[in-house]
N, C-alpha and C positions, 0 to 999 in steps of 0.2 A: 568412465573410470571403472576398472574392473579389478577384482581381487580374487585370487585363487585360494583353494581350500588349504593350501600348505603354508599360507602366511600366518604370522603370529596370531594368537587368540584374540588380542584386543587391538583393533585398528581404528584410526580416526582419519576421517576425510574432512578437510577444511575447504570451505567455500568463502573466498574473501572478495568483498566488493569495495573498491577504493573510491572515495569521493573527496579528493583533496583534503587529506588528513583524516577523513572519517572512514570508518570501515564497519561492515557487518560481518561478524564471524559466526558461521553455522557449522556444526559437526554431526556426522552420523557415525556411530560406533556400534560394534557388536561384541557380544561376550558368549563364550561357550560355557554352558552350565554343567553342573555335575551329572544331571540326568540325560545328558547328550543333546538337550535342546539348545538352540541358538537365539539369543535375544538381541534385537536391534533397538537403538535408542537415537533420539534427536536432541540436540542441545544448541542453544543460541545465547548470545550476550544481549539480545534485544527481545523483549516480550512481544510476541506477535502471533498471528495465525498463519500456518504454513501447511500446504498439502505436500506430503512426502510421497514419492512414487519410488518403490524398489522393484527392480526388474532382475530376476534371477536367471542364470544360465548354468548349465552342467549341474543342475540340482539333483542330488541323490539322497535317498532315504528320508525324503520330506516332500511335501506337496505345496503348491502355491507359487506360480511362476511370476506373478505380478501382485504386489501389495500396495494399496493406496490408503493413506491414513492422514487425517487432519490432526495436527498438533497445535495446541494453543499455549500461550505463556512462554516460558523459557525453555520448555522441552518436555520430553516424556517418552514412554516406550512406543515404538512403532509397531512391532510384531515379534512374535516368538515362533520360530520353526520348531515343530515337534517331530522327533524321529519316528519313522514308520516301524523300524525294528529297534526296539528299545536299547539293545546292547551295541548298536552300531553308531558311529559318528555320522554327521550330516556333512555332505560335500556340496560346495556351491562356489560360483563366482557371481558378481552382481554389479549393477550400476544403480546410481541414485539421482533423482531429480527433485528439486524443491521449488514450489511456486507459492508466493505470498497470497493468502486468502483462505477462507473457510467455506467450503461448499455447502455446509450445513447452516450457514448464517441465515438469520431471519431479520432483514433490515426493517427498522422502524420507519415506515414511509410517512408517519405523521410527526416525526421528530421536528422540532423547531430550531433551525439553525440561526446564527446571526450572520449578518453581512460581513464580509472579510475586510472591513475598513473601520477606522476609528469613529467613535460617536460624533455625530454632526457632519461627517464627510458625505457629500452628495456625489453619486457616481451613476453614470449611465451604463446600462447592460445590453448586450446583444447576445442572441443565441447563435451558437456555432454549428454549421452543418458538418456532417461526417465527411471527410475528404474522400474516402473510398467510394462514395456514391457517384463521384465524377467519373469513375472507371467502371461503373456497373455493378459494384458491390452494394449490398444492403447495409444499413446502419446497424450497430449493435442493439440489443434488446433495450427498449426504453431510453434510447439515446438522448442525453441532455448534457450540454456543455456550455458554459458561459464565458463571455469576454467582457470584462469590466473596463471601461475607459477611464483611465486615471489621470491625475496630474503627476508630473515628474517627482519622484521621491516620496510618493504616498506610501504610508506604512501598511503592510498586509498583516491582518490579525487571524488568529485561529477561529474557525466558525463553530467548533465544538471540541469537547474534551477528547484527547486521543494520545497515541504514542507515535512518535516520529520513527518511521521505518526506512526512510530513504531521504537523503538530501544531497542533491547534485548541484555543484557550484563550479565556477571557473570559466563559464562561457561569456565572452565579451560581446558587447553590442557591435554590430557591423554598420557603420554609418556611411559606407560607400555605395549602398544600394537601398532599395525599399522592398520590404518583405511582407507578404500576406500570411505566410506560415513558415515556421522552421521547426524541425523535429528536435534539434539539438539546443536545448534551453536549460537554464537553471530552474530547478523545481524541488518541491518538498512533497512527500507522500506521508499522510498521517492515517493510522488505523483507528477506527472508533470502536466503542464497546459492542455494537451490534454487528460487527464484522464488515461494515462498510469502510471504504477508503476515500479520503479527500486528496486530490492532486492539485496543488497550487503551482502554476508554471508561468513562464516568462518573468522571472524575478531578476532583479538587478544583480550584476556580478559582484561577488564578495559581500553580499548584503544579508545572507542568511544568518539568523540569530539563534537558531537551535541546532542541536546535534542528534544523530541517531540514537534512539533510546530514551530521549527526554519525553516527559509527559507534559502536554500543554493543556491549558484550560481556555474556555471561550474568552475572547478578546486579548489573548497573549500575543504580543508582537513577534512575528516569526521571520519577516523579511521586508524588503522594499520592492514595490512594483517596478518592473523593468520595461524593456522595449527590444524589439528585433533590430531596430535601426535608430532613428532619431528620437530625442527625448520627448518630442511632441506627440509621438505615437505610444506613449506609456500606457501599459495595460496590465491586467492580470487575467489569466485563464484558470478557470476552476471547474472541476467535475467530480462527482461523487459516484462511486461504483462498487461492485462486489463481485467475487468470483462465482461464475455460473457453473451449475452442476454438469453442463455439457463437457466440461474439461475431463470428467471421468471417463469419457469415451473418445477422447481426442487422440489422434495418432500423431505423436510428436515427430515421427520420421518425415512427415510432410511439411513441417514448419519452414524449413529452409527453401522450399519451393513456393511458399506463399508470398503474395504481394498485396497491394492495395485492392487489386481487382478480385482476388480470391481468398483473401484472409479470413480465417475462422475467428469469430468473435468469442473470446473466453471470458469476457466480463459482461455483466449486465449493469445498467445505469439507474440512477435515482433522480427524479425531478423533485428537488427538495422544497420544503416549506420553510419560509424565512420569517423570523420575528422582526416585525416592523414597527412595533410599539405595543403598549398595553391593549390587548383585545384585537390586535391586527396581525394576523398570520396569513401570508400569501405566497403563492408560487410566483416567481418573477415573470413578467411580461417583457418581451423583446422591445428594445428601443425606449423603454421607460427609464426614468431616473429614480433612484432610491437613496435615502439617507440612513446612514449607519446609526443603530440604536441598540443598546443592551442595558441590562440592570443586574443587580446582585442575584436575583432569583434565577436568571438565565445562566449566569456565570457558575452558580453553585448547583445547578440542577443534577449533574451527574457526579458530584463530589461525594466522597465518603464522609462520615462524621469527622474523622481525623483530618481529612483534607480541608473541610470547612473551617475547623479551628485554626489550622495553619494559615489559611487564606485570610481569615478575619484578623489574625495577629500580625502577619507580615505582608499581606497583599501581594504575594508571590504568584505569578501566573504560569511560571515554567518550573517544573520539577526536574532537576538534572538527574541523569541516570547514575 
């Protein structure tokens, strides 16, 4: 998307992602200032971390062909181009790219998550291998992804406080075949305070209970576990990850040529510690069964004082945007 220097002073670029009545709206705008400088801004209707990449062409009377800036929250200033010759205007055309994540994030690797199922629910867990390894590619850094074997219609709950940044729904179960893996599934992505993301996938069609922009707290019901095919194969897939700094050097022109064999991994993963009861915090072992458990201390751990007061008064675990 390119804009020439003779376009109006204030331009808005809208990026819209539709998810069956849900949408994320992000905008990049620029403003020509009285001192001949040009300021660029990012805004969103969803508070989250975003890496913004501006690439300039035909840039005159200013320097900086590529700008990369992490913006958190609802938005902020990306960059201001300063004129080399103070009395002359800056000329440019540019393209913009946004990627969810914060390359400066410092994941709390000791954080204690709760299991994604209701208290007392017993679920077996398997470790998932990275599919690309079958084609000769290496796994992403610290790869860890779980498959929880559930009962049909088991409720999926939030494992940590966070903001919903993506909710994809509308994929129906295909009972005509049996599948070990499908890329097109219903899923929810939630960003946490430390810049990590949790992706909950293989959710039942039309079962998602949250919207983009909602804040969820631990144990909040967010969806129903689903299946690729028959109900007896009900499951939940869960992974926790964050944006890797290597994205800062990534050549996006090569992205369309990548596949499972040569894909560049732009996320690093977390092998989380789970709360399994008072004094019992463990990393999950494959093929073991675990029982969901949580308490008020875990639910309130990342709440502000105001959130705690509301929680104790109303017992609400989802704050609508």
